[in-house]
Each structure stands twice: as C-alpha cells, then as structure tokens.
PLY file of the C-alpha trace (Angstrom):
ply
format ascii 1.0
element vertex 323
property float x
property float y
property float z
element edge 322
property int vertex1
property int vertex2
end_header
-2.08 7.07 63.98
0.45 4.34 64.67
-1.71 2.17 62.14
-1.48 5.08 59.57
2.26 5.37 59.99
2.74 1.69 59.47
0.77 1.62 56.39
2.48 4.56 54.83
5.87 2.74 55.64
4.94 -0.37 54.15
3.70 1.45 50.80
6.95 3.17 50.81
9.10 0.05 51.18
6.58 -1.70 48.39
7.38 1.55 46.11
10.99 0.93 46.61
11.31 -2.82 46.18
8.55 -3.42 43.52
9.96 -3.63 39.97
9.60 -0.59 37.63
6.72 -1.10 34.97
8.74 -2.06 31.67
9.01 0.76 29.12
7.64 -0.08 25.56
9.23 -1.81 23.84
10.52 -4.77 25.82
9.74 -7.88 23.75
9.43 -8.69 20.15
7.04 -6.89 17.91
4.95 -8.71 15.01
4.39 -6.93 11.65
1.61 -8.57 9.80
2.15 -8.79 5.86
-1.30 -9.94 4.67
-0.22 -11.26 1.50
2.04 -13.78 0.15
5.85 -13.29 0.26
7.57 -11.66 -2.40
5.06 -8.77 -3.19
5.29 -5.09 -2.71
3.59 -5.35 0.92
5.61 -8.09 1.98
9.13 -6.50 0.80
7.97 -3.19 2.61
7.33 -4.71 5.76
10.91 -6.69 5.80
12.48 -3.23 4.91
10.95 -1.41 7.98
11.27 -4.17 10.23
14.99 -4.62 9.55
15.66 -1.13 10.41
12.80 -0.95 13.35
14.79 -3.52 15.40
17.62 -1.35 15.51
15.71 1.90 16.20
13.52 0.36 18.97
16.16 -2.20 20.19
13.96 -5.32 20.21
13.35 -8.03 17.40
10.91 -7.20 14.74
9.29 -10.06 13.05
7.30 -10.13 9.93
4.45 -12.60 9.45
2.46 -13.38 6.20
-1.04 -14.36 6.24
-2.45 -14.18 2.69
-6.08 -14.45 1.65
-9.27 -12.48 0.79
-6.93 -9.90 -0.78
-5.39 -9.07 2.67
-8.35 -9.06 4.79
-7.45 -12.27 6.71
-4.29 -11.08 8.14
-5.42 -7.41 8.65
-8.39 -8.97 10.82
-5.84 -10.77 12.95
-4.23 -7.36 13.67
-7.68 -5.66 14.43
-8.52 -8.50 16.96
-5.02 -8.17 18.49
-4.19 -6.32 21.85
-3.66 -2.78 21.23
-0.29 -2.76 22.97
2.10 -1.88 20.08
3.45 -5.43 19.79
1.10 -6.33 16.81
1.38 -4.23 13.75
0.29 -4.28 10.34
1.53 -3.08 6.93
-1.10 -2.35 4.34
-1.86 -0.42 1.14
-4.79 2.07 0.11
-6.50 -1.08 -1.21
-7.52 -1.64 2.36
-10.19 0.76 1.70
-11.23 -0.54 -1.51
-11.42 -4.38 -0.95
-13.97 -4.34 2.04
-16.51 -2.58 -0.45
-15.73 -5.23 -3.09
-16.19 -8.26 -0.92
-19.11 -6.73 1.05
-18.41 -8.89 3.88
-15.24 -7.40 5.75
-14.86 -8.53 9.48
-14.04 -4.99 10.28
-14.26 -1.41 9.50
-11.14 0.00 8.50
-12.12 3.40 9.73
-12.62 2.16 13.29
-10.46 -1.05 13.38
-7.14 0.31 13.00
-4.90 2.95 14.25
-2.76 4.56 11.64
1.04 5.18 12.64
2.78 6.44 9.63
3.06 6.41 5.78
5.81 4.35 4.51
6.23 4.54 0.83
4.39 5.11 -2.47
4.95 3.58 -5.98
2.91 4.81 -9.16
1.09 2.63 -11.66
2.42 2.22 -15.20
0.63 1.64 -18.45
2.56 -1.02 -20.55
2.07 -2.73 -23.96
3.92 -5.25 -25.87
6.48 -3.84 -28.16
4.71 -4.94 -31.13
1.60 -3.15 -30.09
0.67 -0.32 -32.40
-0.33 1.74 -29.22
2.38 4.17 -28.64
0.92 6.79 -26.53
-1.79 7.24 -23.88
-3.81 9.21 -26.44
-3.76 6.10 -28.63
-4.68 3.83 -25.64
-7.87 6.16 -24.86
-8.81 6.33 -28.43
-8.94 2.64 -28.78
-11.11 2.45 -25.66
-13.62 4.87 -27.01
-13.90 4.11 -30.48
-13.87 0.22 -30.34
-15.22 -0.10 -26.51
-14.31 -3.39 -25.09
-11.97 -4.64 -27.85
-8.75 -3.72 -26.38
-7.88 -6.43 -23.55
-5.84 -5.09 -20.29
-4.39 -7.22 -17.83
-4.27 -6.39 -14.11
-3.21 -7.96 -10.75
-6.73 -8.79 -9.39
-10.00 -7.40 -8.62
-9.78 -4.33 -6.41
-6.05 -4.26 -6.47
-4.81 -0.73 -6.77
-3.80 -1.60 -10.56
-7.31 -2.36 -11.14
-8.51 0.73 -9.32
-6.21 2.85 -11.61
-7.33 1.53 -14.70
-11.27 1.88 -13.83
-10.68 5.69 -12.82
-9.01 6.56 -16.08
-11.49 4.51 -18.06
-14.25 6.49 -16.40
-12.74 9.95 -16.75
-12.32 9.46 -20.48
-15.44 7.45 -21.10
-13.43 4.66 -22.61
-14.12 0.85 -22.08
-11.63 -1.95 -21.98
-12.04 -5.58 -21.37
-10.27 -6.37 -18.00
-8.59 -9.51 -17.37
-7.88 -10.13 -13.60
-4.82 -12.21 -12.82
-3.81 -13.49 -9.43
-0.99 -11.07 -9.09
1.31 -8.93 -11.20
3.71 -11.77 -12.16
1.00 -13.80 -14.00
-0.34 -10.97 -15.82
2.97 -9.98 -17.08
3.94 -13.37 -18.33
0.80 -13.13 -20.74
1.59 -9.67 -21.72
5.27 -10.43 -22.38
4.14 -13.34 -24.59
1.82 -11.06 -26.65
-1.32 -12.94 -25.52
-2.79 -9.88 -24.10
-1.67 -6.43 -25.43
-1.77 -4.10 -22.24
-1.25 -4.08 -18.69
-1.59 -1.76 -15.66
1.03 -2.49 -13.12
3.07 -1.18 -10.26
6.30 0.38 -11.69
8.52 -1.64 -9.22
7.18 -4.76 -10.78
7.37 -4.02 -14.50
10.72 -1.71 -14.34
12.96 -4.55 -15.27
10.93 -5.63 -18.35
10.68 -2.00 -19.39
14.38 -1.46 -19.35
15.17 -4.82 -21.19
12.81 -3.51 -23.85
10.43 -6.73 -23.39
7.71 -4.09 -22.50
7.01 -0.70 -23.68
6.03 1.96 -21.07
2.99 4.14 -22.17
2.37 6.42 -19.21
3.20 6.61 -15.44
0.55 7.74 -12.86
3.12 9.74 -10.81
3.06 13.51 -10.37
6.42 14.03 -12.13
8.55 11.77 -14.42
10.51 9.14 -12.58
14.45 9.26 -12.96
14.48 5.44 -13.97
12.45 6.35 -17.03
12.94 9.83 -17.97
11.39 9.40 -21.31
8.02 8.06 -20.31
5.64 10.57 -19.64
3.21 11.07 -16.75
-0.50 10.71 -17.44
-0.84 14.52 -16.84
1.39 15.12 -19.70
-1.02 12.93 -22.31
-2.65 15.85 -23.45
-5.98 14.38 -22.54
-8.18 17.23 -21.01
-9.84 14.62 -18.50
-6.55 13.46 -17.16
-4.90 16.85 -16.94
-4.70 16.32 -13.23
-4.42 12.64 -12.79
-2.20 10.78 -10.30
-2.40 7.88 -8.44
0.03 5.74 -6.38
-0.09 2.53 -4.45
0.93 3.73 -1.01
1.67 1.61 1.87
1.34 2.58 5.61
1.89 1.00 9.21
-1.03 0.41 11.55
-2.12 -0.95 14.62
-5.18 -2.15 16.38
-7.52 0.62 17.46
-7.22 1.96 20.96
-3.58 1.85 21.23
-2.11 4.07 23.97
-1.21 7.34 22.53
2.29 7.31 24.10
2.87 4.03 22.25
1.53 5.45 19.06
3.98 8.41 19.35
7.07 6.46 20.22
6.28 4.15 16.98
5.81 7.16 14.87
9.10 8.66 15.94
10.74 5.36 15.21
9.22 5.27 11.63
10.34 8.83 11.21
14.08 7.70 11.91
13.49 4.63 9.84
12.34 6.48 6.71
14.77 9.16 6.88
17.75 6.89 7.15
19.57 7.05 3.74
20.15 3.34 3.48
16.36 2.54 3.80
15.48 5.58 1.64
17.91 3.88 -1.06
16.39 0.43 -0.57
12.89 1.98 -1.58
14.48 3.98 -4.32
15.83 1.02 -5.84
12.29 -0.29 -6.16
11.14 2.98 -7.72
9.21 3.80 -4.32
9.53 7.07 -2.53
9.76 6.71 1.14
8.24 9.39 3.40
7.18 9.44 6.97
3.86 10.91 7.89
1.78 12.00 10.99
-1.18 9.52 11.91
-3.44 12.06 10.94
-1.99 12.50 7.49
-1.97 8.85 6.80
-5.48 8.65 8.02
-6.28 11.80 5.37
-4.63 9.83 2.73
-7.12 6.86 3.05
-9.94 9.23 3.20
-9.30 10.60 -0.21
-9.20 6.76 -1.52
-12.57 6.65 0.29
-13.87 9.65 -1.69
-12.54 8.61 -4.95
-12.25 5.10 -5.56
-15.15 3.60 -3.24
-17.79 5.67 -5.37
-16.36 4.18 -8.56
-16.52 0.72 -7.16
-20.09 0.97 -6.15
-20.91 2.54 -9.45
-19.41 -0.19 -11.56
-20.78 -3.00 -9.21
-17.08 -4.40 -8.96
-17.27 -7.94 -7.12
-14.65 -10.71 -6.47
-14.67 -13.37 -9.05
0 1
1 2
2 3
3 4
4 5
5 6
6 7
7 8
8 9
9 10
10 11
11 12
12 13
13 14
14 15
15 16
16 17
17 18
18 19
19 20
20 21
21 22
22 23
23 24
24 25
25 26
26 27
27 28
28 29
29 30
30 31
31 32
32 33
33 34
34 35
35 36
36 37
37 38
38 39
39 40
40 41
41 42
42 43
43 44
44 45
45 46
46 47
47 48
48 49
49 50
50 51
51 52
52 53
53 54
54 55
55 56
56 57
57 58
58 59
59 60
60 61
61 62
62 63
63 64
64 65
65 66
66 67
67 68
68 69
69 70
70 71
71 72
72 73
73 74
74 75
75 76
76 77
77 78
78 79
79 80
80 81
81 82
82 83
83 84
84 85
85 86
86 87
87 88
88 89
89 90
90 91
91 92
92 93
93 94
94 95
95 96
96 97
97 98
98 99
99 100
100 101
101 102
102 103
103 104
104 105
105 106
106 107
107 108
108 109
109 110
110 111
111 112
112 113
113 114
114 115
115 116
116 117
117 118
118 119
119 120
120 121
121 122
122 123
123 124
124 125
125 126
126 127
127 128
128 129
129 130
130 131
131 132
132 133
133 134
134 135
135 136
136 137
137 138
138 139
139 140
140 141
141 142
142 143
143 144
144 145
145 146
146 147
147 148
148 149
149 150
150 151
151 152
152 153
153 154
154 155
155 156
156 157
157 158
158 159
159 160
160 161
161 162
162 163
163 164
164 165
165 166
166 167
167 168
168 169
169 170
170 171
171 172
172 173
173 174
174 175
175 176
176 177
177 178
178 179
179 180
180 181
181 182
182 183
183 184
184 185
185 186
186 187
187 188
188 189
189 190
190 191
191 192
192 193
193 194
194 195
195 196
196 197
197 198
198 199
199 200
200 201
201 202
202 203
203 204
204 205
205 206
206 207
207 208
208 209
209 210
210 211
211 212
212 213
213 214
214 215
215 216
216 217
217 218
218 219
219 220
220 221
221 222
222 223
223 224
224 225
225 226
226 227
227 228
228 229
229 230
230 231
231 232
232 233
233 234
234 235
235 236
236 237
237 238
238 239
239 240
240 241
241 242
242 243
243 244
244 245
245 246
246 247
247 248
248 249
249 250
250 251
251 252
252 253
253 254
254 255
255 256
256 257
257 258
258 259
259 260
260 261
261 262
262 263
263 264
264 265
265 266
266 267
267 268
268 269
269 270
270 271
271 272
272 273
273 274
274 275
275 276
276 277
277 278
278 279
279 280
280 281
281 282
282 283
283 284
284 285
285 286
286 287
287 288
288 289
289 290
290 291
291 292
292 293
293 294
294 295
295 296
296 297
297 298
298 299
299 300
300 301
301 302
302 303
303 304
304 305
305 306
306 307
307 308
308 309
309 310
310 311
311 312
312 313
313 314
314 315
315 316
316 317
317 318
318 319
319 320
320 321
321 322
C-alpha cells in the first residue's frame, strides 16, 4: 500500500512539473510551391503564407522546387512527416500530370490530405489582333473545316491550359495543331509577334496584353463574364450547342501529407477560412482575376474527383505524353 501511495505521489509530481505538450503550431511551417517563382502557384503560395503567419502566429516559408510539372516538389511533401509543418500548394493539374507522365512517385488520391481550396482562375482564348478569328464560333469553324491548320499555343503538355483546349476540341470535334511552350510567358511572346495565331492561357497571365490591345480575347471559360473584361463572352454564351454548359478553371488548393492528425487539419482549415475571407487577401487575388474561396477538405477532394472524371479519360483517349 505504501509503495502504491509513493508511486501515485511520484506520478502527481511528474504531471505537475513535466512541460505541457506544445500546441500546434509552435515552429515555422513550410509551404511547397512545386514550380518556378513568379507563376500562378508560387504567387498563390506567397499570398496565403503572408496572411497565414498572422493567423497562426508562426513563420510561414515558401519553398520552390520545380521539375516534372510539379511532381518533384509534391513528392517531397508526400514523403514529409504528416505533422502540419510541411504543406503543398497545387492545382487541378496534380490529377492530370501523373497520368501523362505515367511514372508518378505517388498516388494523389492517397498521398495527400486536402485542407482547403484557395482560388480559381478561368482560361481565356486569345488571338493576335490581326487575326480574322473574331468569335469562338470562328475558332471552332476553323478547327472543323480545316483540321489541324490552325495553330494554338499553350503553356505545356498537361497544363490546365492544354487540357481546356483539348476538352473544347473534343466536344466540338475540331482539330488544331498545338504547340506546347515551357510556360505562358514564352507562348505569349510568339502570339504577340504574330508567329502563332492563337493561345489558351490563364486569364491573369494574359489580362495585361488584352487590356493593352496587344491580344484579342475571344472567350472566357468562367461561368459568368468577368468584371475586368465585361465585353468578352463566356464559352457558354458562344452559341455552340456542344459548349452550352462548358466551364473550366485552374483552381489551387492547400494540401498536406496523408495521415495528418484530424485536429491539425481542422486548425489549418479554420485558419484558411480566415485567410481567404480577409478583404485584403481577397483583393490581392481579385487583382489577379482570381476568385478566392475557402472550402472544406471534402469539398476540395470532390473538385479533384471531377477533374479525374472529366480530364483523365480524355488524356488517355488522346494518348497525351510528355515531350
């Protein structure tokens, strides 16, 4: 009895004197942006990192690790400890790229824990101002009547810009010759110079050229017209029956490694809701023609599932492979 009493007393002392377990987060958080600096993913990561540090009270660092269309950086996070200190900003292309490369080091469905949607940007079809193509109907007609004659630039194999072009072409049974560049910037240079007649781009990348009259916007893939370009119709408004319900956006989300503690996921999700409803943050994204909107982890996973059901079958059908 005395031994038991002594042990209980010792345990009580230890409970009182032992340091309390640190509450998450208590050290810097890393956000991986698995592409080169300056692009949509990198800018998105830095905008949310800047506000997350205030909401969570710790330093939030952005790391760039480009390569293999985002798979190198994403794999680093997939293999990181699932403790909430290693996060990833990625787009819906995380579903498409592994199918195209065929040798992804992870399965996106099981390797990552969705945390929250961040922002979405529509695609825009642009042409050189001298182009005889004035409408999306003209664009589709050219692809139907002279298959493969019209050349269209995009930002690379498997990018969302490439996918949206293939989805529209498949729906309308049109055919184009696609030139894949290493990024939207390089593609725009040739379109601006008149060397390539058309391009599918993310709206935030082309907006400045459109407003300056250096590119003509034909159609936007958003559900409604955007305030920055009120005279540019949506694809849905084109009058083409096969595209009457067509919408598409490059959306980004915040992820962590699989098997993160539920309480950590919950805390990060709540933090992202605060970040993405902050007026200053919303304006930063709006200035980039992006719509900031938080989501539940389940809603973000559902968005990826839609990409999996729509884009992946087409990728397999067309046999799209890296160049």
